[in-house]
N, C-alpha and C positions, 0 to 999 in steps of 0.2 A: 697537657701532653703535647710534646713536639710532633709536628706533622712530618710524615716520612718524605724523604727526597730520593728521587731516582734519576739516573742518567740513562737515556734511551739512545742507542747507537745504531746507526745504519751502516752496514758493511758493504763494501764494493771492491772489486778486484779487476785487474787487467785481463784475467783469464776469460777467453771467449766462450768456453764451454765448461760446465753447463751454465749458461745464462749469466756469466760473469759473477753470479751471486755470491752470497755468503750470509745473507739473512739480517735479522734485527736482534740485537742483544739488549737486555735490560739488566742494569746494575742497581743495587742499593748504593746510596751515597751518604756518608757520615759527614755532616757539616762541620763539626768541630775539628776533625782530623783530616778531612778530605779523602778518606778511604773509600775505595770502590770494592764491591763484592758482586760477582755475577749471579743473577737469578736464573736466567735461561737465554738461549739463542733460538729464535724462531725461524722457520722457513729458509734454510740455507740455500735454497734454489733461487731466492729473490735477490736481485742486485739493488739493494736499498741505498742508493747513493745519497738521497736526500729525503727529509721528512719534515713535517711541521705539526704543531700541537694546537688543539682547541680544548683548553682546560675547562671552559664553561660546560662543555658536553662530554668531557673526558674522552676525547677522540685523538687518535694519532693517524695522520695521513702520510702514506709512504709511496715513493716512486719505485716501481719495478723497472729498472733501466735496461730493458731488453729490446732487441730489434726484431724478434720473431714471435709472432702469435703462436700459441700452443698448437702443435700439429701442422704448422705451415712454415713456409720459408717467407720471411718478410712480414710486414703488417703489424709488428709487435709493439709493445708498450702497454703497461697496466698501471693503474692507480689503485691503492688499497686503503680502506678505512678500518681502523682497529678501535675497539672499545678498550680503554685502559682502566684497570682497577687500582686506585690509589692505595687500597688497603693491602694488596698482595704484590703489586707490581706486574701482574699478569695481563696479557693482551689477548683479545678475542677478535677474530676477523668478522666484521659486520657486512662489508660489501666490497666488491671489486669491479672495476670497469676498465674496458679497453680505452687507452688514451688517444687513439686515432693515429698518432704519429709514432715513429720508432724512437727509442731511447729517451723516455721522459727523464729529465735531469734536475728538475726543481719544482717544488710545489709551494704555493703561497695562498693563505686564506685571506679573503677580503675582510675589512673591519666589521661588516655587518654579520659575518659568519654565514652568509647565504650562498657564497660562491667560492669555488676553489679554482685557482689558476695553475696550470701546469705548462712548462715550456719543455722543448725537446731538442736534444743534441743531434738527432738523426744519424743515419749510417752513411758513410761515404761510398755508397753503392750507386751504380748507374746502369741504365739499360738502353740499348740502341734499338729504336723502332723504325721499321720501314714505313714510309709515307707515300701514298699515291696522291699526287698533286691534281688540282682541278684540270690541268691541261693534259693529264694522262701520263706525265713523266713521273719517275720514281726518285725519291730522295730518302734521307733518314733524319731523325731527330734524336737527341740524347735526353733522357729523362732522369731526374734525381728524386730522392726522397723529399717529401715536404717536411718542413720543421715549423711547427706552429705553436702559438700560445692558445691553449684550449681551456675554455671556461666551463666548468661543471656547476650545476645547481647542487646545493647541499640540502638534504631533507631535514625535517625538524629533529629527527633522532640522531643527526650527524652522519648518516649514511650518504653515500655518493648517489646523486641523482643523474639526470641526463645532461648531455652536452647542450649548451644553449648558444655558444658562439665559438668560432675559431678565427684567429688572425694568423694568416700564413705569410711568412716573409720570403719573398722570392730571392734567388741568387742570380748570378750572371750566367750560370751554365758553363763557366770556363771561357767565356768570350770577352773577357775584360783584360786589358794589359796587366792588371795587378794579379790576375789569376795564376795559381801555381799549385803543384802537388808536392807535399812534404811527407816524409815517412818518419814517424817517431822512432828513434833508435832504441828506446827502452822497451816500449810495448809492441813495436812493429805496426802500430795503427797508421793507416793512411790519413793524412790531414789535408783536406782540400781547402786551399786558401783563396778566398774571394771567388768561390765557385758555387757553393751552396750555403744556405743559412744553417747555422748550428747554434741553437739557443741554449745557453748554459745556466742562466739564473733569471728569476723574476722575484723582485722584492717590492714591498709596498712602502711608500713614504710614511713618516710617523702619523700623519693625518689620515692616511689611507686613500687620499684623493687620486694619487697617481701610482703607477707601477713602472719600475724600470727593468728592462730586459737586456741582458748582455748577449751579443751574437758573436761568438768566437770564430765562426766560419767566415763571416763577412767583415770582421773588424769594425763592428758597429754597436751602438747602444740606442735603444728605442724607449720611448715613454708612451704609456697608454693610460686611459681611464675607463671605468665602467659606466656606461649609460644605463642606469638602473631602470628606467622606464621601458627601454627597448630590449634590455638584457643583451647588450652588444658591447664589444670592445672597440674603443675609438683610439686610433693612433694619433699621437700628438706631435712628437718630435723625433728626429733621428740625428745622431752624431756619428761621424765617420773618422776613425783614427788615421792619422798620417803614418803611423808605424805599421807597415804591412806585416801580417802574420804575428801580430802581438797577442792575439787571441784574448780579447776581453772576457773575463771569467765570472767573477763574483763582485757584488757591490754591497755597500753598507751606508746607511744614512746617519748623519749626526742627529742626536735625539732632540735638539732644540733649534739648531741653525739650519737654514736652507742649503745644506752642503751634502753632496753625495760623493763617496769615495769608491774607486774602481781599481781592481787589480788585474793583472794580465798573466795568463798562463805561460806565455812564451817569451816574456821579457820582464826583468826585475825592476819594473817601474810602476808607479801608481798615478792614475789620473784623478784630479779633483775637480768637481763641478759645483757651480751654483745652479740651483734649479728653481723654477716657478711652479708652485703647487697648484696653480689654477690653469696655466697654459701647458705645463709639462716641458717648457723650454729648458734645454741644457746648455750651460756655458762653461767650457773647460778653462779654468783659470790657472791650473798648475799641473805640470807633468813632473813627478818627483822620482828620481832614482832611489831605490831602496838599498843599494850598495854603494860604497865609496868609489869603486871602480868596476868595470865590466870584467867578470871572471872568465869570459869566453865560454866554451862548451865544457860541460861536465858530463862524462860518460857519453859524449857525442851529442848532447842536448843542451840548448840554452837554459839558464837558470830562470825560473819563473814562479809565479805565485799559485797558491791553491785557495786557502780560505782567507777571509777578511772579516773583522768585526770591530765595532766601536764600543768602548766602555759605556755603560748606561749613564755615567756622570758626564760624558762628553769631553773628557779631558785627555783621553789617549785612545789609540787605535792599535790593533794587532793584525799582522799579516804573516802568513807562513810562506817560506820559499823552499821548493823542492830542489833537488840537486845538491844544494849546500845544507839542506835540512836545518833551516834556521827559523826562528820566530823573531820578527822585526817589531819593535815597539816604537811607536811614534807619539810624540806629545802634540796635543792640539791646543792652540791658543784660543783667546776669546772670540776670534773670528773663524775658528775652525781650520786655521792654517797648520799643516803638519810639519813636524821636524823629527827626523830619526834620532832616537836617544839611546837605543839598546838593540843589540842582536844577540840572541841566546840560542845555543844548540837545542833542537827539539828533543833530543834524547832518543830518537828513533828514526827510522827510514821512511821518508816521504810523509811529512806532516800534512794531512789532507783536511782535517777538521779541527776547529778550535771552539771552545765554549768556556765562558766564565761561570763559576758556581753562582747560585742565586744570591748569596751574600757578598759576592765579589772578592772573596778571600783567596780563591784558588782559580787557576786556569788549567784546563785539560787540553792536551794535544793528542789527537788520534793519528797514529803513525801507521799508514795503511800497509806498506810493504813489509815492515818488521812485525806487524800484527800486535801492536801494544798501545797502551795509553800512558802517557807521562803527565806528571802534574807539576805545577809551579805555584809558589806562594806569590800573591800580588800585594805589593806595598801600597801605601796611600797615594804615592805619586804614579802608580801604575806599572812600575818596573817589576820584572820577574826574577824570582830566585828558584832554581830547581829544588824540589823537595827530596830528590833522590828516589822517589817511589815510581815504580813501573808496574803496570797492571796488564796481565795477559789478556788480549782481545782476539778478534778474528782478523778483520781487515777494515778497521774503523775509518769511516768517511765523515758522516755527519753525527754530531753529538748534540743532544738537546736535554735540558734538565726539566724534570717535572717536580714541582712543589705546589701543594694545594694553596690556593690563595687564602 
């Protein structure tokens, strides 16, 4: 008997209230045809921008990307652990924990399954505090939200345990020549550039020895490792972009080569790095435009990337571009060097999440603003052909497939 396959979709929106959310949707997936059918959408109050799976324990870990703790102003951010039933596709909440920082934006399970790392985008809020100095004079200081990588223990049953370490990345507080304030013309969000740290993704290398964290607030990328004896996060390296306000967003590793690919939310370019799995050292060897020419502003906003993923065979890579609503296909040579070979309309508005089917025959694009999922047939060389099928969704952000091993 064929094992059932599901697509689990985290929904996220620009709406500030209530909680940005839109919940978690579970679809059945037919491998032969690529058809999706909705089972249910849970917790529409949850802004489930990202999620990750632990198939060994049948667990789904979800970010609730909110900035306010329930019943309070500020202090927000939650992580949720769900038990997944492969027989029915239903999910049951097992545990929930405050994530300590606002706006948890990405979760990553370490290879041992004992720790969960969550990074935070934080809110661009500040508070001015009066300070009485030692000499009796008065002054003030400006404080911003902390954005940290928070490490949780995972219990034997897969539920969330306690926090065992936090790595907080300091910003400049706006006191740097590169600091500026931008306003997103689409969402109206305030974007503090080189002012506060805003961590947008944390992903593990194929070996699991290092974790790479993108900081779109500070235009930086960091590497960490877990010291398993002390249960502490150790910072290894830091790369600073020369492109101010590029907003490093998501990254993906080559499956077999020591190459890491990074996209940028505010600029249609990709940075390619060689990395050392032991030291965490990053070496940017290529900055590659994803378009033949700069399109300028689209609806008042630069064209930039959302999601990025490398094909498991290591021969191609996919990046989504919002504004133009494109999926860019790049061919990877034997050294991992990328070349743009195709640009395909996503078929929807703001392609935020990409995912290949378990057999690699189809690619799904979650189009957040238009609220639908479009599908593409994947050829042997990785090129995409639209199937013409569009599936009604909520506001799809992250898509993950579940197929029993």
